[in-house]
C-alpha positions in Angstrom: 20.4 23.5 58.6 21.8 25.7 55.9 22.8 22.6 53.8 19.5 20.9 54.3 17.5 23.7 52.7 19.1 23.5 49.2 19.0 19.7 49.3 15.3 19.8 50.1 14.7 22.3 47.4 16.5 20.2 44.8 14.5 17.1 45.9 11.2 19.0 45.5 12.4 20.4 42.1 13.3 16.9 41.0 9.9 15.5 42.0 8.1 18.4 40.3 10.0 17.7 37.1 9.1 14.0 37.3 5.5 14.8 37.9 5.4 17.3 35.1 7.1 14.8 32.7 4.5 12.2 33.8 1.6 14.6 33.1 3.1 15.6 29.8 3.3 11.9 28.8 -0.3 11.3 29.9 -1.5 14.3 27.9 0.5 13.2 24.9 -1.0 9.7 25.1 -4.5 11.2 25.2 -3.7 13.5 22.3 -2.4 10.6 20.3 -5.4 8.5 21.1 -7.8 11.3 20.2 -5.9 12.0 17.0 -6.2 8.3 16.0 -9.9 8.4 16.9 -10.9 11.5 15.0 -8.7 10.8 12.0 -10.2 7.4 11.3 -7.1 5.4 12.1 -6.6 2.4 14.4 -8.7 2.5 17.5 -8.1 -0.8 19.3 -9.6 -4.3 19.1 -12.7 -3.6 21.1 -15.7 -4.7 19.1 -13.5 -6.0 16.2 -14.1 -9.3 14.6 -11.7 -10.3 11.8 -9.4 -13.1 10.9 -6.6 -11.9 13.2 -8.9 -11.7 16.3 -10.2 -15.2 15.5 -6.7 -16.6 15.4 -4.9 -14.7 18.3 -7.5 -12.5 19.9 -6.1 -9.2 21.1 -2.7 -10.6 21.7 0.3 -9.0 20.0 4.0 -9.7 19.8 6.4 -11.8 17.7 4.7 -15.1 18.5 1.2 -13.8 17.5 2.6 -12.1 14.3 4.4 -15.3 13.3 1.2 -17.3 13.8 -0.8 -14.9 11.7 1.9 -14.9 9.0 1.8 -18.7 8.9 -1.9 -18.7 8.4 -1.7 -16.1 5.6 1.0 -18.2 3.8 -1.2 -21.3 4.1 -4.1 -19.4 2.6 -2.0 -18.1 -0.3 -0.7 -21.6 -1.0 -4.2 -23.1 -0.8 -5.5 -20.5 -3.2 -2.6 -21.1 -5.7 -3.2 -24.9 -5.6 -6.9 -24.4 -6.1 -6.3 -22.3 -9.2 -3.9 -24.8 -10.6 -6.2 -27.7 -10.0 -9.1 -25.8 -11.6 -7.0 -25.1 -14.7 -6.0 -28.8 -15.1 -9.5 -30.2 -14.2 -11.1 -27.9 -16.9 -9.3 -30.1 -19.5 -9.2 -33.6 -17.9 -12.5 -35.1 -16.7 -12.8 -37.4 -13.7 -12.9 -40.3 -16.1 -9.7 -39.1 -17.7 -8.0 -38.9 -14.3 -9.0 -42.5 -13.7 -7.6 -43.6 -17.0 -4.4 -41.7 -16.3 -4.0 -43.7 -13.1 -4.8 -47.0 -14.9 -2.0 -46.6 -17.5 1.1 -46.4 -15.1 -0.4 -48.9 -12.7 -1.2 -51.4 -15.4 2.3 -51.2 -16.9 4.1 -51.5 -13.6 2.0 -54.3 -12.1 1.5 -56.1 -15.4 5.3 -56.3 -16.2 6.3 -57.1 -12.6 3.8 -60.0 -12.2 3.9 -61.1 -15.8 0.1 -60.3 -16.1 -0.3 -60.0 -19.9 -4.0 -59.0 -19.7 -3.2 -56.0 -17.5 -0.5 -54.9 -19.8 -2.9 -55.0 -22.7 -5.4 -52.9 -20.8 -2.7 -50.3 -20.1 -1.7 -50.1 -23.7 -5.4 -49.8 -24.8 -5.9 -47.0 -22.2 -2.8 -45.2 -23.5 -4.1 -45.4 -27.1 -7.5 -44.0 -26.0 -5.7 -41.1 -24.2 -3.7 -40.2 -27.3 -6.8 -40.3 -29.5 -8.6 -38.1 -27.0 -5.8 -35.6 -27.1 -5.8 -35.5 -30.9 -9.5 -34.8 -30.9 -8.9 -31.4 -29.2 -6.7 -30.1 -32.0 -8.4 -27.5 -34.3 -11.0 -24.8 -33.9 -14.5 -24.4 -35.3 -15.3 -21.3 -37.3 -18.2 -20.1 -35.3 -19.6 -16.6 -34.8 -21.2 -16.4 -31.4 -23.0 -13.3 -29.9 -24.4 -12.9 -26.4 -27.4 -10.6 -25.9 -28.7 -9.4 -22.5 -31.8 -7.2 -23.2 -31.9 -5.6 -19.7 -28.7 -5.2 -17.8 -30.5 -3.7 -14.8 -33.5 -5.4 -13.1 -35.2 -5.3 -9.7 -34.9 -8.3 -7.5 -37.6 -10.8 -8.3 -38.3 -9.6 -11.8 -37.9 -12.1 -14.7 -34.8 -11.7 -16.8 -33.3 -13.6 -19.7 -30.6 -13.6 -22.3 -30.0 -15.1 -25.7 -27.0 -16.5 -27.5 -26.7 -16.5 -31.4 -24.5 -19.1 -33.0 -23.7 -18.7 -36.8 -21.8 -20.8 -39.2 -20.1 -18.4 -41.6 -18.4 -21.1 -43.7 -19.7 -23.2 -46.6 -19.1 -26.5 -45.0 -21.4 -28.2 -42.4 -20.4 -28.0 -38.8 -21.5 -30.8 -36.5 -23.5 -30.3 -33.4 -21.7 -28.6 -30.5 -22.4 -28.1 -26.8 -22.5 -24.5 -25.6 -22.1 -23.4 -21.9 -22.9 -20.0 -20.5 -21.9 -19.3 -16.9 -24.7 -17.4 -15.2 -23.5 -16.2 -11.8 -22.7 -19.4 -9.8 -24.8 -21.5 -12.2 -24.3 -22.8 -15.7 -26.7 -22.8 -18.7 -26.0 -25.6 -21.1 -27.4 -25.6 -24.6 -26.9 -28.4 -27.2 -26.9 -27.0 -30.7 -27.7 -29.1 -33.8 -25.4 -29.3 -36.8 -25.3 -26.1 -38.8 -25.0 -25.9 -42.6 -23.1 -23.1 -44.2 -24.6 -19.7 -43.5 -27.2 -21.0 -41.0 -27.6 -19.6 -37.5 -29.5 -20.6 -34.4 -30.7 -18.5 -31.4 -31.3 -20.0 -28.0 -32.6 -18.2 -24.9 -31.8 -18.9 -21.2 -33.2 -17.5 -18.0 -31.2 -15.5 -15.4 -32.1 -16.0 -11.8 -32.9 -12.7 -10.0 -34.1 -14.0 -6.6 -31.3 -12.2 -4.8 -29.8 -8.7 -5.1 -26.3 -8.5 -6.5 -24.3 -8.4 -9.7 -24.7 -11.5 -11.9 -21.8 -12.1 -14.3 -23.2 -13.7 -17.5 -20.6 -15.3 -19.9 -18.3 -15.8 -21.5 -20.1 -18.1 -23.9 -17.9 -21.0 -24.6 -18.1 -24.1 -26.8 -17.0 -27.4 -25.4 -15.2 -30.0 -27.5 -14.3 -33.5 -26.3 -13.7 -37.1 -27.2 -16.3 -39.7 -27.6 -15.3 -41.5 -24.4 -15.4 -38.3 -22.3 -11.8 -38.3 -21.1 -10.9 -34.7 -22.0 -12.7 -31.5 -22.9 -11.6 -28.2 -24.5 -13.4 -25.0 -23.7 -13.2 -22.1 -26.2 -14.4 -18.7 -25.1 -16.2 -16.7 -27.8 -17.6 -13.7 -26.0 -16.8 -11.4 -23.1 -18.5 -11.2 -19.7 -21.7 -9.1 -19.3 -22.8 -7.9 -15.9 -26.4 -7.7 -14.9 -27.2 -5.6 -11.9 -30.1 -6.9 -9.7 -31.2 -3.8 -7.8 -32.9 -3.9 -4.4 -36.6 -3.4 -4.3 -37.6 0.2 -3.6 -40.8 1.9 -2.9 -42.1 5.4 -3.7 -42.2 7.6 -0.6 -43.3 11.2 0.1 -40.8 13.9 -0.3 -38.2 13.6 2.4 -38.3 17.4 2.9 -41.9 17.5 4.0 -41.9 18.1 7.8 -38.3 17.1 8.2 -36.1 19.5 6.3 -36.1 23.3 6.5 -34.3 24.9 3.7 -34.5 27.6 1.0 -37.4 25.8 -0.7 -39.3 25.2 2.6 -39.7 26.9 6.0 -36.9 28.9 7.7 -35.1 27.5 10.7 -35.5 28.9 14.3 -31.8 30.1 14.2 -31.4 33.8 13.9 -29.0 35.4 11.5 -28.0 39.0 10.7 -28.2 38.3 7.0 -30.6 36.1 5.1 -33.8 36.2 3.1 -36.5 35.4 5.7 -37.3 38.6 7.8 -37.8 38.0 11.5 -37.9 41.2 13.5 -36.2 44.5 14.3 -33.7 45.1 17.1 -31.4 47.8 18.3 -28.1 48.4 16.6 -25.1 46.7 18.2 -21.4 47.3 17.4 -20.4 45.0 14.5 -23.7 45.0 12.7 -23.7 45.8 9.0 -25.0 49.3 8.1 -26.9 47.9 5.1 -29.2 46.1 7.5 -30.3 49.4 9.2 -34.0 50.0 8.9 -34.1 53.8 8.4 -37.8 54.3 8.8 -37.9 52.6 12.2 -34.7 54.5 13.1 -36.4 57.8 12.3 -39.5 56.9 14.4 -37.6 55.6 17.5 -34.6 57.9 17.3 -32.4 54.8 17.8 -30.6 52.8 15.2 -32.7 49.7 14.4 -31.4 46.8 12.3 -33.2 43.9 10.6 -32.9 40.4 12.0 -33.5 37.3 9.8 -34.3 33.7 10.3 -31.5 31.5 9.0 -32.3 29.4 6.0 -30.5 26.2 5.6 -29.8 24.2 2.4 -30.9 20.7 3.1 -28.3 17.9 3.2 -29.6 14.4 3.9 -27.3 11.7 5.2 -28.4 8.1 4.9 -26.1 5.8 7.0 -26.5 2.1 6.5 -24.8 -0.3 8.8 -23.1 -3.3 7.3 -22.1 -4.9 10.6 -23.4 -8.5 10.9 -24.0 -7.8 14.6 -26.6 -5.1 13.8 -28.9 -7.6 12.0 -30.6 -10.8 13.3 -31.1 -12.3 9.8 -30.4 -11.8 6.1 -34.1 -10.7 5.6 -33.5 -7.8 8.0 -30.4 -6.8 6.1 -32.2 -6.9 2.7 -35.0 -4.8 4.1 -32.5 -2.3 5.3 -30.8 -2.1 1.9 -34.3 -1.5 0.3 -35.0 1.3 2.9 -31.7 3.0 2.1 -32.4 2.7 -1.6 -35.9 4.1 -1.3 -34.7 7.1 0.8 -31.8 7.8 -1.4 -33.8 7.5 -4.7 -36.4 9.9 -3.4 -33.7 12.5 -2.3 -32.1 12.3 -5.7 -35.4 12.8 -7.4 -36.1 15.8 -5.2 -32.7 17.2 -6.3 -31.5 17.3 -2.7 -28.0 17.1 -1.6 -27.7 13.6 -0.3 -24.9 11.4 1.0 -25.4 7.7 1.4 -22.7 6.1 3.5 -22.1 2.5 4.5 -19.7 0.8 6.9 -16.2 0.1 5.8 -14.5 -3.2 6.7 -11.4 -3.6 8.8 -8.8 -5.7 6.9 -8.8 -9.3 7.8 -5.4 -9.3 9.4 -5.4 -5.8 10.8 -4.3 -5.4 14.5 -6.8 -2.7 15.3 -10.2 -1.5 14.2 -10.2 1.3 11.6 -12.9 4.0 11.6 -13.8 4.4 7.9 -17.0 4.8 5.9 -17.6 4.5 2.2 -19.7 6.9 0.3 -22.0 5.5 -2.5 -22.6 7.4 -5.7 -25.6 9.6 -5.6 -25.2 11.2 -9.0 -28.3 9.4 -10.3 -30.8 7.0 -9.0 -29.3 4.2 -11.2 -25.8 4.8 -9.9 -27.0 4.6 -6.3 -28.9 1.4 -6.8 -25.9 -0.1 -8.7 -23.7 0.5 -5.6 -26.4 -0.8 -3.3 -26.6 -4.0 -5.3 -23.2 -5.1 -4.2 -23.1 -4.2 -0.5 -22.9 -7.1 1.9 -22.8 -7.3 5.6 -19.6 -8.5 7.3 -18.4 -9.3 10.9 -15.5 -6.8 10.6 -17.7 -3.9 9.3 -18.3 -0.9 11.6 -21.5 -0.8 13.7 -24.1 1.9 13.5 -22.5 3.9 16.4 -19.1 4.2 14.7 -20.7 4.9 11.3 -22.7 7.8 12.8 -19.6 9.0 14.6 -17.5 9.2 11.4 -20.4 10.6 9.3 -21.1 13.3 11.8 -17.4 14.4 11.7 -16.9 14.2 8.0 -20.2 15.3 6.4 -20.8 19.0 6.8 -24.1 20.9 6.7 -26.3 17.9 7.6 -30.1 18.7 8.1 -31.5 15.2 8.5 -29.7 11.9 9.3 -31.3 8.5 8.6 -29.7 5.6 10.5 -30.8 2.3 9.0 -30.1 -0.8 11.1 -31.6 -4.2 12.1 -33.4 -5.4 15.2 -30.3 -6.2 17.3 -29.3 -2.6 17.6 -30.4 -1.4 21.1 -32.1 1.9 21.9 -28.9 2.9 23.8 -26.8 2.4 20.7 -29.2 4.3 18.5 -29.3 7.2 21.0 -25.6 7.2 21.1 -25.4 7.2 17.3 -27.8 10.1 17.1 -25.8 12.2 19.5 -22.8 12.1 17.2 -24.5 14.6 14.8 -24.4 18.3 15.5 -27.1 20.0 17.5 -30.1 20.9 15.3 -29.8 17.8 13.0 -33.0 15.8 12.8 -31.9 12.2 13.5 -34.2 9.4 12.5 -33.3 5.7 13.2 -35.1 3.2 11.0 -35.1 -0.3 12.6 -35.9 -3.1 10.1 -37.5 -6.0 11.9 -39.9 -8.3 9.8 -41.1 -9.8 13.1 -42.1 -6.5 14.7 -45.2 -4.4 14.6 -44.6 -0.9 13.0 -44.2 1.8 15.6 -42.5 5.1 16.5 -40.5 6.0 19.6 -39.1 9.4 20.6 -35.9 9.4 22.6 -34.7 12.9 23.4 -33.9 14.3 19.9 -33.9 10.9 18.2 -36.9 9.5 16.4 -36.9 5.7 16.2 -39.2 4.1 13.5 -39.7 0.3 13.5 -40.9 -1.2 10.2 -41.7 -4.8 9.3 -42.2 -4.4 5.6 -41.0 -2.0 3.1 -44.5 -0.6 2.6 -44.5 0.5 6.3 -41.9 3.1 5.4 -44.4 5.4 3.8 -46.8 5.6 6.8 -43.9 5.7 9.3 -42.2 8.7 7.6 -45.6 10.5 7.3 -46.2 10.0 11.0 -42.7 11.2 12.0 -43.1 14.3 9.9 -46.5 15.0 11.4 -45.1 14.9 14.9 
């Protein structure tokens, strides 16, 4: 019996150590997961859609990594071959490729079969190719200038550019073809012959039906042979970027009825030191002596101190989701971008402290989702609209819940948070997104749905506004402020 006691004690001690080690490992795993979550690092494949998940799903290991590496190598090889083909095809036309095939085939078949006519055709094609190559030698002495009167326009507004071609020499220059890349399109202008010192100006239109950045230029002249086998492109100007801003609308001040700050009404939070007086109370240990109200103290015989209502400097957060899953159509996304631009432009005009954040994308071949947001420039209205002109939705972008989660953690001193999404975001998701902001923050979700009737819903501390057109934003905000 005396030997069994120590043995039993050792067994219990061993089990306790194992259990403690197991608990420590579990806590460490939770701590590591929490650190990864709060710090914006990898958080798992749940809800992630990128190239890797489309190839191997949520599988990992050497086989999955090898498959992903093979796909990446194939993509790189295809991109390199595409660039090489474009470089060659920019000089040789489809007719030129056909003639290049005729020459070796004609020589081989003609000499093997003794077909004299085919040999003659091959020699004639070879001579034509040589003459076409010689026609590309040399360079015209042009002076070319590209002018874009307005580098920033609103979507749908008319826009144009002009190109000026001048002959600075004394000799006459024959007619030339001028090409101007305009976004994905191409403007072609055929110029007449120019005598020495003459110049000609031609205008072209720039399509602005869609928001974005349109690259105009470089202006290039095209020289080629008479048959059309080869062509030589010479660039004369640089590239000019035209920003097509989203459509915005003037809205009432975002501070009316929503924000309480130094310029508006005080908050309901009490503070021992501020500018808005609230009431008097008895002195408590730790209160500052400078806040003692001596007249009231003399009347009551008890130390009385001033109590203030806390004033808050307004900080507006506008969170725009770029996740494809949060929008049912491109029209909804464009409306959401216009809403974010209207809210941000008004806040900048009101000289408010504003942060406009959008979803960040997870890299195509990343193994896990990354919690990141991107802040747009709010220095001026123009800078903000420039950044909004280039945002695009993506499958791998964070949804509105994750965007609100990161924004709530990283943006300090928030007074009002606007969450801009599409019609596919559920009320549960919106409520979850609103809960990620600190207590006391006015959260307003704006659902963009062109097919819906404008309305307002109140869910706990979250106000949900549904708009069908951009013009509905004015009345919806006024209604939310009134309630």
